[in-house]
SEPA-143770 format. One record per atom (N, C-alpha, C): residue in one letter; atom name; x negated, y, z. Coordinates in Angstrom, 1 decimal, always signed. Atoms other than C-alpha are relative to their C-alpha. Last residue first. Example, Ala and Ser with C-alpha at 12.3 -4.5 7.8 and 13.67 -1.06 7.14 Angstrom:
! SEPA-143770
{site 'S','N',{+0.9,-1.1,+0.0}} {site 'S','CA',{-13.7,-1.1,+7.1}} {site 'S','C',{+0.8,+1.1,+0.8}} {site 'A','N',{-0.9,-1.2,+0.0}} {site 'A','CA',{-12.3,-4.5,+7.8}} {site 'A','C',{-0.9,+1.2,+0.0}} 
END
This chain:
! SEPA-143770
{site 'E','N',{+0.0,-0.7,-1.2}} {site 'E','CA',{-34.4,-0.5,+35.4}} {site 'E','C',{+1.7,+0.3,-0.1}} {site 'K','N',{-1.7,+0.3,-0.1}} {site 'K','CA',{-34.8,-3.3,+32.8}} {site 'K','C',{+0.6,+0.3,+1.2}} {site 'N','N',{-0.1,-0.6,-1.4}} {site 'N','CA',{-38.0,-1.9,+31.4}} {site 'N','C',{+1.3,-0.4,+0.2}} {site 'S','N',{+0.6,+0.6,-1.1}} {site 'S','CA',{-39.1,-4.2,+28.5}} {site 'S','C',{+0.6,+0.5,+1.2}} {site 'G','N',{-0.7,+0.9,-0.6}} {site 'G','CA',{-37.1,-3.1,+25.8}} {site 'G','C',{-0.2,-0.5,+1.1}} {site 'V','N',{-1.3,-0.5,+0.7}} {site 'V','CA',{-39.3,-1.6,+22.9}} {site 'V','C',{+0.8,-1.1,+1.0}} {site 'K','N',{-0.4,-0.9,+0.3}} {site 'K','CA',{-42.9,-1.3,+23.8}} {site 'K','C',{+1.5,+0.5,-0.4}} {site 'Q','N',{+0.2,-0.9,-0.9}} {site 'Q','CA',{-43.5,-4.3,+25.7}} {site 'Q','C',{+0.2,+1.2,-0.3}} {site 'R','N',{-0.9,+0.3,-1.0}} {site 'R','CA',{-41.9,-6.7,+23.5}} {site 'R','C',{-0.1,+1.2,+0.7}} {site 'M','N',{-1.2,-0.9,+0.6}} {site 'M','CA',{-43.9,-4.9,+20.4}} {site 'M','C',{+1.4,-0.4,+1.3}} {site 'N','N',{+0.1,-1.5,-0.1}} {site 'N','CA',{-47.1,-6.4,+22.2}} {site 'N','C',{+1.1,+0.7,-0.5}} {site 'P','N',{+0.3,-0.6,-1.5}} {site 'P','CA',{-45.6,-9.8,+22.9}} {site 'P','C',{-0.4,+1.6,+0.1}} {site 'M','N',{+1.4,+0.0,-0.3}} {site 'M','CA',{-44.5,-10.2,+19.2}} {site 'M','C',{+0.1,+0.6,+1.2}} {site 'H','N',{+0.1,+1.0,-1.1}} {site 'H','CA',{-40.8,-11.2,+19.2}} {site 'H','C',{-1.7,-0.1,+0.3}} {site 'M','N',{-0.8,-0.2,-1.0}} {site 'M','CA',{-39.7,-8.1,+17.4}} {site 'M','C',{-0.5,-0.8,+1.2}} {site 'L','N',{+1.1,-1.1,-0.7}} {site 'L','CA',{-42.3,-8.6,+14.7}} {site 'L','C',{+0.3,+0.3,+1.3}} {site 'K','N',{+1.0,+0.6,-0.3}} {site 'K','CA',{-40.2,-12.0,+13.8}} {site 'K','C',{-1.1,+1.1,+0.8}} {site 'M','N',{-0.3,+0.8,-1.4}} {site 'M','CA',{-37.1,-10.2,+13.9}} {site 'M','C',{-1.2,-0.7,+0.4}} {site 'G','N',{-0.4,-1.0,-1.3}} {site 'G','CA',{-38.4,-7.6,+11.6}} {site 'G','C',{+0.3,-0.6,+1.2}} {site 'L','N',{+1.2,-0.3,-0.2}} {site 'L','CA',{-39.7,-10.3,+9.3}} {site 'L','C',{+0.2,+1.2,+1.2}} {site 'F','N',{+0.8,+1.3,-0.7}} {site 'F','CA',{-36.5,-12.0,+9.1}} {site 'F','C',{-1.3,+0.2,+0.5}} {site 'T','N',{-0.8,+0.5,-1.4}} {site 'T','CA',{-34.7,-9.0,+8.3}} {site 'T','C',{-0.7,-0.8,+0.9}} {site 'C','N',{+0.1,-1.2,-0.6}} {site 'C','CA',{-37.0,-8.0,+5.4}} {site 'C','C',{+0.4,-0.4,+1.5}} {site 'F','N',{+1.3,+0.2,-0.5}} {site 'F','CA',{-36.4,-11.7,+4.4}} {site 'F','C',{-0.7,+1.2,+0.6}} {site 'W','N',{+0.0,+1.0,-0.8}} {site 'W','CA',{-32.7,-11.1,+4.2}} {site 'W','C',{-1.5,-0.3,+0.6}} {site 'C','N',{-0.6,-0.7,-1.3}} {site 'C','CA',{-32.8,-7.9,+2.5}} {site 'C','C',{-0.4,-0.9,+1.2}} {site 'A','N',{+1.1,-0.8,-0.3}} {site 'A','CA',{-35.2,-9.5,-0.3}} {site 'A','C',{+0.5,+0.6,+1.4}} {site 'V','N',{+1.4,+1.1,-0.7}} {site 'V','CA',{-32.9,-12.5,-0.4}} {site 'V','C',{-0.9,+1.1,+0.3}} {site 'M','N',{-0.6,+0.6,-1.3}} {site 'M','CA',{-29.8,-10.2,-0.9}} {site 'M','C',{-0.9,-0.8,+0.8}} {site 'F','N',{-0.4,-0.8,-0.9}} {site 'F','CA',{-31.2,-8.1,-3.6}} {site 'F','C',{+0.2,-0.2,+1.3}} {site 'V','N',{+1.2,-0.2,-0.3}} {site 'V','CA',{-32.3,-10.9,-5.6}} {site 'V','C',{-0.1,+0.9,+1.3}} {site 'A','N',{+0.6,+1.1,-0.7}} {site 'A','CA',{-28.9,-12.1,-5.4}} {site 'A','C',{-1.4,+0.1,+0.2}} {site 'I','N',{-0.5,-0.3,-1.5}} {site 'I','CA',{-27.7,-8.7,-6.5}} {site 'I','C',{-0.6,-1.3,+0.8}} {site 'E','N',{+0.3,-1.2,-0.7}} {site 'E','CA',{-30.1,-8.8,-9.4}} {site 'E','C',{+0.6,+0.2,+1.5}} {site 'G','N',{+1.6,+0.0,-0.6}} {site 'G','CA',{-29.3,-12.0,-10.3}} {site 'G','C',{-0.2,+0.9,+0.6}} {site 'I','N',{-0.2,+0.7,-1.3}} {site 'I','CA',{-25.6,-11.1,-10.9}} {site 'I','C',{-1.3,-0.5,+0.6}} {site 'G','N',{-1.5,+0.6,-0.3}} {site 'G','CA',{-26.2,-8.6,-13.4}} {site 'G','C',{-0.1,-0.7,+1.3}} {site 'K','N',{-1.4,-1.4,+0.2}} {site 'K','CA',{-30.0,-8.0,-14.6}} {site 'K','C',{+1.2,-1.0,+0.5}} {site 'I','N',{-1.3,+1.1,+0.0}} {site 'I','CA',{-33.4,-9.9,-13.5}} {site 'I','C',{+1.2,+1.0,-0.2}} {site 'P','N',{-0.6,-0.2,+1.1}} {site 'P','CA',{-36.7,-8.1,-14.4}} {site 'P','C',{+1.1,-0.8,-0.2}} {site 'I','N',{-0.3,+1.3,+0.7}} {site 'I','CA',{-37.8,-8.0,-11.0}} {site 'I','C',{+0.5,+0.0,-1.2}} {site 'M','N',{+1.0,+0.6,+0.5}} {site 'M','CA',{-38.8,-4.6,-9.8}} {site 'M','C',{-0.4,-1.1,-0.8}} {site 'T','N',{+0.3,-0.7,+1.1}} {site 'T','CA',{-35.6,-3.2,-9.4}} {site 'T','C',{-1.4,-0.4,-0.4}} {site 'A','N',{-1.3,+0.4,+0.9}} {site 'A','CA',{-34.4,-5.9,-6.9}} {site 'A','C',{-0.4,+0.7,-1.3}} {site 'I','N',{+0.3,+1.4,+0.5}} {site 'I','CA',{-37.8,-5.5,-4.9}} {site 'I','C',{+1.4,-0.5,-1.1}} {site 'I','N',{+1.6,-0.2,+0.7}} {site 'I','CA',{-37.3,-1.7,-4.4}} {site 'I','C',{-0.2,-1.5,-1.1}} {site 'F','N',{-0.3,-1.0,+1.2}} {site 'F','CA',{-33.6,-2.1,-3.7}} {site 'F','C',{-1.3,+0.1,-1.0}} {site 'G','N',{-0.8,+0.9,+0.9}} {site 'G','CA',{-34.2,-5.0,-1.0}} {site 'G','C',{+0.2,+0.8,-1.5}} {site 'F','N',{+0.5,+1.3,+0.5}} {site 'F','CA',{-36.7,-2.8,+0.6}} {site 'F','C',{+0.5,-0.9,-1.0}} {site 'S','N',{+0.9,-0.3,+0.9}} {site 'S','CA',{-34.7,+0.1,+0.8}} {site 'S','C',{-1.0,-0.9,-0.6}} {site 'P','N',{-0.4,-0.4,+1.4}} {site 'P','CA',{-31.9,-1.6,+2.0}} {site 'P','C',{-1.0,+0.4,-1.1}} {site 'V','N',{-0.9,+0.6,+0.5}} {site 'V','CA',{-33.7,-2.9,+5.1}} {site 'V','C',{+0.4,+0.1,-1.4}} {site 'A','N',{+1.4,+0.7,+0.8}} {site 'A','CA',{-36.1,+0.0,+5.6}} {site 'A','C',{+0.8,-1.3,-0.9}} {site 'L','N',{+0.3,-0.6,+1.3}} {site 'L','CA',{-33.0,+2.3,+6.4}} {site 'L','C',{-0.7,-1.1,-0.8}} {site 'V','N',{-1.0,-0.6,+0.9}} {site 'V','CA',{-31.5,+0.4,+9.0}} {site 'V','C',{-0.3,+0.2,-1.3}} {site 'A','N',{-0.4,+1.3,+0.6}} {site 'A','CA',{-34.9,-1.1,+10.4}} {site 'A','C',{+1.5,+0.2,-0.9}} {site 'V','N',{+1.1,+0.5,+1.2}} {site 'V','CA',{-35.9,+2.6,+10.6}} {site 'V','C',{+0.4,-1.3,-0.7}} {site 'I','N',{-0.4,-0.9,+1.1}} {site 'I','CA',{-32.6,+3.5,+12.6}} {site 'I','C',{-1.1,-0.4,-1.3}} {site 'L','N',{-1.3,+0.3,+0.7}} {site 'L','CA',{-33.0,+0.6,+14.9}} {site 'L','C',{+0.1,+0.6,-1.5}} {site 'T','N',{+0.6,+1.7,+0.7}} {site 'T','CA',{-36.7,+0.9,+15.8}} {site 'T','C',{+1.2,-0.2,-0.8}} {site 'A','N',{+0.9,-0.4,+1.3}} {site 'A','CA',{-35.8,+4.8,+16.4}} {site 'A','C',{-0.5,-1.3,-0.8}} {site 'W','N',{-1.0,-0.7,+0.6}} {site 'W','CA',{-32.8,+3.6,+19.0}} {site 'W','C',{-0.8,+0.3,-1.5}} {site 'W','N',{-1.1,+1.0,+0.5}} {site 'W','CA',{-35.2,+1.1,+20.9}} {site 'W','C',{+0.9,+0.7,-1.3}} {site 'M','N',{+0.8,+0.8,+0.7}} {site 'M','CA',{-38.0,+3.8,+21.2}} {site 'M','C',{+0.9,-1.0,-0.9}} {site 'M','N',{+0.2,-0.4,+1.3}} {site 'M','CA',{-35.3,+6.2,+22.2}} {site 'M','C',{-0.9,-0.7,-1.0}} {site 'S','N',{-1.6,-0.2,+1.0}} {site 'S','CA',{-33.9,+3.9,+24.8}} {site 'S','C',{-0.4,+0.8,-1.2}} {site 'N','N',{-0.2,+1.1,+0.3}} {site 'N','CA',{-37.5,+3.2,+26.3}} {site 'N','C',{+1.1,-0.2,-0.9}} {site 'C','N',{+0.7,+0.2,+1.1}} {site 'C','CA',{-38.2,+6.9,+26.3}} {site 'C','C',{+0.1,-1.4,-0.6}} {site 'S','N',{-0.4,-0.9,+1.1}} {site 'S','CA',{-34.8,+7.4,+28.4}} {site 'S','C',{-1.2,-0.3,-1.1}} {site 'K','N',{-1.3,+1.0,+0.8}} {site 'K','CA',{-35.5,+4.3,+30.7}} {site 'K','C',{+0.2,+0.8,-1.1}} {site 'S','N',{-1.2,+0.2,-0.3}} {site 'S','CA',{-39.1,+6.3,+31.7}} {site 'S','C',{+1.0,-0.9,-0.7}} {site 'C','N',{-0.2,-0.2,-1.3}} {site 'C','CA',{-42.7,+6.0,+31.8}} {site 'C','C',{+1.6,+0.0,+0.2}} {site 'C','N',{-1.1,-1.1,-0.4}} {site 'C','CA',{-43.2,+4.7,+28.3}} {site 'C','C',{-0.1,-0.1,+1.5}} {site 'K','N',{-1.3,+1.0,-0.3}} {site 'K','CA',{-46.6,+2.9,+27.9}} {site 'K','C',{+1.4,+1.1,+0.2}} {site 'G','N',{-1.0,-0.2,+1.2}} {site 'G','CA',{-49.3,+4.8,+26.0}} {site 'G','C',{+1.1,-0.6,+0.4}} {site 'S','N',{+0.3,+1.2,+0.7}} {site 'S','CA',{-52.0,+3.8,+28.6}} {site 'S','C',{+0.9,+0.1,-1.4}} {site 'Q','N',{+1.3,-0.2,+0.3}} {site 'Q','CA',{-52.4,+7.5,+29.8}} {site 'Q','C',{-0.3,-1.3,-1.0}} {site 'D','N',{+1.1,-0.3,-0.8}} {site 'D','CA',{-48.7,+7.7,+30.6}} {site 'D','C',{-1.3,-0.3,-0.8}} {site 'Q','N',{+0.7,+1.3,-0.2}} {site 'Q','CA',{-45.8,+7.9,+28.3}} {site 'Q','C',{-1.4,+0.4,+0.8}} {site 'M','N',{+1.3,-0.1,-0.9}} {site 'M','CA',{-43.0,+10.3,+28.3}} {site 'M','C',{-0.7,-1.1,-0.1}} 
END
């Protein structure tokens, strides 16, 4: 449930936003790593290293996004 300003009105809405963000992150990080690893023309152990670095980079960017003030208001700001 959201009010007119677009903010969550209840703790359950806030929890759903947190879980939705987590699910998207869990699906997005390996997908991003797989896409980057298949785009780079490296095979074998190098492909695994590229996958790991791409996953790390995606996680780093996601953590940086979660520290933005407007994202912090959407996810986990209510301490009810």
